[in-house]
N, C-alpha and C positions, 0 to 999 in steps of 0.2 A: 504494499500499500504506500503511495507516495505521501510526502509531507503535506501537500496541499489537501489530499483527500482526508488525512487525519485531522487537519485543522477544521475542515468543513464538518466532519462528524462531531467534533467537540463543540461546534457552534450551534448544532441543532437544538431546538427547544426540547425540554423534558416532556415525556409523555403526559397526557392529560390527567391520568390517575395520580401520577407523582405530584403534579401541580396541586390537585385537590387535597391530597394528604398534607402537603406542606402548608396550604392555606388554612386547613382545619387546625393543624398544630399551632400555627401562629395566632389564630383567633381564640384559642381556647382560654387564655387568661382574661381576655376582654369580656368573656361571657359570664364571668363571676358576678354575682349580685353586687350592686353598688354598696349595699349596707352590710355585706359580709364582714364580720369582725374577725381578724386573724386570732387564732388561739393556739397555744402550745399544747403538746401532748400531755394529757392529764388534766387539762382545764376545760374539757368539753362540758362537763356537768355545770360549771359556772356560766359558760357561754350559752348554754341552753336556757338557763334561768333568766339571764339578761334578755335573751331573745324573746322569751315568754312574756316578760314584763313589758317590752316594747309593743308586742302584739296586743296585750291586754289593754294598755293605755290608748292604743291607736284604734283598735277594732272592737273593743269591749269583750266581755266574757263570752258572748255568743260566737265571736270570731276566733277564740283561743282554742285551737285543736292541736293535736300532736303533729299533724302534717304541717299546719301553719307555722308552728315553732321550728320545725326542721327546715322549712323554706327560709324562714327569717335568719336562722343561723347558718344556712348554706351547707347543710349536712344531709346525710341520708334519712329517709323517713323512719328507719328503724332506730335511729340514735335516741330519741326521746323515750321510746319504750324500753330500750336497754337500760337507761339511767333511772327512770322513774316508775316503770311497770305499766302504768296506765295514766289516763288524763287526771283522775283523782289524785294519784301520787304527785304529778307535776303541780297541780293546783295547790295541794297541801304544802309542798316545799316552797312554792312561791308565796303563799299566805304567811308562812313562817318568817320569811324575809320581811314582809310587810309589818308583821307585829314587832319584830326587832327594831326596824327603822322607826316605827311609831312610838315604841317605848323609849328609844334613845332621844327622840325629839322632845317628848314630854319631860324626860329626866333633865335634859339640858335646860329647858325652859324653867323648870322648878328650881334648879341650882342657880339660875341667874337672878332670881328674885330674893328679896330680903325677908319680908314678913309673911306669915301664913296666908293672909288675904291676897297679897301680891303673888305668892306662889300658885295659889288656886287660879287666879286670873291668867297668869303666864301659861300654866299647864293647859287650860281650856283653850286659849288662843293657839297654842302649839297643836292641840288636837285638831282644831278646825283647819289650820294652815296645812297640816299634813294631808288631810282629806282633799283639800282643794288642789294641792300639788300632785296628788296621786289618786284621782278619783276611781280609777279602775282597780287599783290595788286595795283601796279602802273598801270598795264594794265587795270585793272577793273575800276579805277578811271576815266579813259578817254573813257570808253565805254558808252556813254550817252544813247544809244538805249536800254541798259540793266538796266538802273537806273530810279528811280522815284524821281525827284528833288522836288516834292511837299512834300516829307517827311521832317519835320522840321530839323532833325539831319543832313541829307545830305545837305540840302539847306544852313544851317548855317555854316557847316564846310567847304564846298566848297567856300562860300562867304568870309570866314575868310582867306582861303588859297590864294584867288585872291587878297584880301586886303594886305596881306603880300608881294606878288609879286609887287603890285603897290607901296607899301612903299619903297621897295628896289630900284625900278626904280626912284622914286622920290628923294631918297637920293643921287643917282648917278647924278641926274640933279640939286641937291641943291635946291629943291623946294618941297612944300607940294602938294600932289595929292589928290584931293577931292574924297570921296566915292560916291558922287552923280553925278558927271559929269567930263568929260575929254575934254581938248582941243585936236585938231587934232594931235599936236606934241606929247602930252602925250600919246594919244592912240597909235600913231605910235611907240613911244619908248617902251611901254609895250608889244605890239604885236611883235616888233622886238626882244626884249630880250627873250620873252617866246618862240618864234619860234626857235631861235637859240639854246636855252638850251633843249627844248623839242625835236626838231629834232635830235640834237646830241645824246640825251638819247635813242631815239627810234633806231637810227642807231647802237648805241653801244649794246643795248640789243639784237638786231637782228643779231649781228655779222657782220654787213656790213662795219665796220671801220677797219676790219683786214688788208685789202690790203693797205690802207693808212698808218696804223701803221707800217706795214712790210717795206714799202718804205721810211719811215721817218728815220731821224738820229737814230743811236743806242741809246737805253735808252728812247725813246719817249714812254710815257704811255698815256692812255686815259685822265688822269688828266692834263698832260702837254700840250696835244693837245687842250683840252678845254680852258685852260688858254691862250694859244696862239691865239685861235679863239676870245676870249672875248677881248683881248688886240687889236687885229686887228679891231674888230668891234667898239671899243671905240675910236680908232685913226682916223677913217674916218670922214672927215668934213661933217656936215649936208648938204643935198641937198637943193637947193632953192625951 
């Protein structure tokens, strides 16, 4: 074969199949989801929980499925099942994270205040602020029918959150509240405080306080309304 014929052969274009394979290989990285978060080996459990929280806050509880979480994390559909067993397992682990974040927010608010009344106000504001910042997570935390409280992480975090609430009520009453038993007055005080703040939070998240706020004096915000409610509740004399 002459030198010229060899050069002509080298200059021929690659077969069509070779070109298609090369293009597919080159395009493969570009096909990754834009929101895929890289994770190191061993961190997939945490990556799936973060993906689940994003789906929950964006699409609501109805949109949170194992397949949706796998797509969000950019992994196989089998990965969430391998790590959490089923959807209840995933939701329970996600709710456990919510209760921990929730408890930490209220504890920090409580520590930032000086007097018992101020601590109560700060904790209540932190309660509502967490729900406003994480409405999907907050809603999940109180959907007991979707959760498995026998899972240690959820049981421990929810118990710690309740203990923080009881401590706050105890501080406002200038007494220590036991973790193992409650007097009727203590039980009523905790239930009353929780009902007030939780009820307010749910009405606020559902947009049901708009009319009250619109009819209130100019400048009234959800926070000022909450503070006024707490002051009104604390000023009422106890019933016999």
